N, C-alpha and C positions, 0 to 999 in steps of 0.2 A: 461517510461510508459506514456501513453497518456489518458487513460480512466479507469473507474472502472465499475464493475457490482455490483448492490446492491440488497439485499433481500427486502421483503415487509416491514420490520422494518426500512429500510434505512441503514443497516450495509453493509460495503464493504465485498463482498464475492469472487470477481474476480478482477484481474488486467490484463490490456492488453497494448500492445504497437504496434509498426509497425511489423505486421506479427506474433505476439505471444499473447497467452492468458494463464493465469494460476490461479488456485484457491489460496486463501489466505494461505491455509494450505501448498500448494506446495512452495509458495514464502517463507514462514517462514522456511520450511525445508531447502530450498536452502541457505538462509541467515545463519541459524544456523550451517550448515555443511561447510560453507565457499565456497560452490560451485558457488555462484552467489552473485552479488550486484545489487541492484535496486535503480534507481534514479527517482525522480519526478521533472518535470520542469513545473512551472506555472508562467505566467507573467514574464518570464526571470529569475526566481529564481530556482536554482537547489538544491535539498536536498536529502540526502541519506536516504533510508528506513532502519529502525531498528526494532527489535522485542522487545516489552515491555513484561515484565514478567507477568505470570499468577498470579491471586490472588484467594482468596476464592470466590470472587464475579464475576470474569470474566476470560475467557481463554486468552492465549497469543494473542496479537494483534499487528498490524503494525502502526508505526508513522514515521514521517519524523524527521530528526535531527533538533535541534533548529537552527533558522536563525534570521534574523533581524525582521521578522514579527512573532508575537507570535501565528501564525495560523498553524495548521497542514496542509501542502500543499496537502496531500493525500485527505483530505476532500474537496479540491477545484477542484479536477479533475472531468470532466464531466462524466455522465453515458454513456456507449457505449459498454461494453463488453457483449458478448453473450456466452451462454454455461453454 
């Protein structure tokens, strides 16, 4: 994936890559059903997206797997998804 779409609050609501775009909900469903895997590549670092569990305070959300930088690489993708 190469970019994200954000809502007015700055939350990621869409993910896109070369020739595709999907809502966060669709990506979560694909990961949870084992139908798809998604990777983020930023500054040469590749990380697998995973679904974080919902809590009383927030719904399920996406994060990248831990890597050598303690930054969620999903947050570092540029805005650029439409739809």
